[in-house]
N, C-alpha and C positions, 0 to 999 in steps of 0.2 A: 670472445665474450660479447654479448649483445646489451648494450646500454639504451634503452628506450626512453627519450626525455619527451616531457609533454610541456606544452608552453602555459604560460597564466591565463590565457585567454580561453583556451579551450582545450583544458586537461580531457583526454579520453584513453584511460588505461585499457589495453588490449584485452586483458585477461578477464573482467569484472563480467559478471552476468551471464557466463557460459560455462560449460565445462572444460577445463584446460587439463591436458594431459600431464604427467610431471616430465619436467626435462630430463633428457637422456644424461647431462654432466652441466655441472655448474657454468661452464663455457655457452653452453646451450641456452641458459634459463634467460629469460628476459626479466630484467629488473627493472621496474617503472617506479616514477616519481608523480605526485601531485603538488600543486601550488600550497604552501603554508599558509592557511588564513591569519594566522597571528604573528606576520614577519616580525613585527615590531616587538614582540614580546620577547623573552628569554625564560623559556622552561625545557623540562627533561621529557623525552618520550622514551620509553622503556619496552623494549621487546624481549620475551623470555620464550625460550626453545628449550624445554627439560627432556626434551628427547630427540635431540639430534644425534644422527647415525652417518658414518662413513666407513670405509674400508682400510684395513690397513694394506698401504702398498707392497707390502713385503708378504705377508701371509695370505690376503685376501679375506682374513677374519673380519665382523664388524666390530666397531668401537663405537662407544656412546658417550654422549657428552650433554651438559646443562649447560647452553649459551646464553648470557644475558647481554643485550647489546643496549646501549643507552647514548643519546643523543641531543644535542641544543641543536634544534633546526634555525637554517638562515630563512631562505626562501622556499625551500622544498623540505617534503615529506615523503617517506617511501610507502609506496603503495602495498598494503600489508597481504593482499592474495599473492602479488608477485614476490615478496619476501618468503612467504611460506613455501612458495614452488620452487623457489632459489634454495632455500636451504634443504628441502626433500629431494633436491637435485644431487646431494652430496651422499645418498644412498648407496648408489652404486660407484661412487669415485674412490678412488684410492689416494690417500695422501697422509702423511703424518699430521698428527694433532697440531704443531705449531703452524702449519702449512694452512690448514682448514680454518682455524682460528683468526690468523691475519689476513687470508685472501677475503674472507667475509667483511672484517672491519674494513680492509683496504678498497673493495668495492663500493662498498656505501659509501665510503667518504669521497669516492671519486665521482659518485652519482649526485651524492646531496650537496656537496660542498657545506656541510654543517658548520655552525660556529665551532662545535667540538664533538667527538664521538669516540666512545670506548667500549671495547667488547671483552668479556670473561669468558674463556672456555676453560669449562670446569669438567674434566675428563676422568670417566670412571676407571678405576683401576685396569691395568694392562700388564700381566705378569708379576701381578702384587703392588703396582706401583701406579699412584694417580699421577696424572700430567696436569697442571693448570697452566694456562697460558693467557697473558694480558696483552692487549693491545690499545694504543690511543693515539689521537692527532695532535696532541699537546695538552696545554693547561685549559682547565676547565675557564669558562667566563666569569669574571667576577661577580658575585653577587647572585648566583645560581645554586639552588639546594641540589645539590648529589646526593641521592641516596646510597646507603652499602648496599651492593649487589645482593646481599642476602642468602648467599651461598656458603654453608659452613665448610671449613677446609676439612679434608676427607679424614677422618678418625679410624676408620676399619671397626675391628673388635677392641680396640686398645683403650 
């Protein structure tokens, strides 16, 4: 797993401003951070990936999810292009829904050391059964507005 960290003096994300191929795997993906311009403020940053894909590790068939990542930054923000490439690297990666969701959350938490982070993985049905996976680093900080993730529960045709 490659985690590239930038300093507060000279953040230079390596993937910005150039064509960057999709990483071959999540472990090969370079996930980068940049300094938070408002480290003294408590606020929520949200990333939504409505077209997240991975492969079933048993059948090799594609799985699809809607990921919602919320975090209260500390000193660092995730650089969004690197996050897009990291999430895209799961397209040819075989892992169960729970593994994908928790791996994304844990890697972001390790890189950013946020005040708080949560991820909701809303997986589309496989074999007629949707799987939703939720992970967070702990309790959210007091006084921060944490909006609902806005993804309704799967209701099928019922």
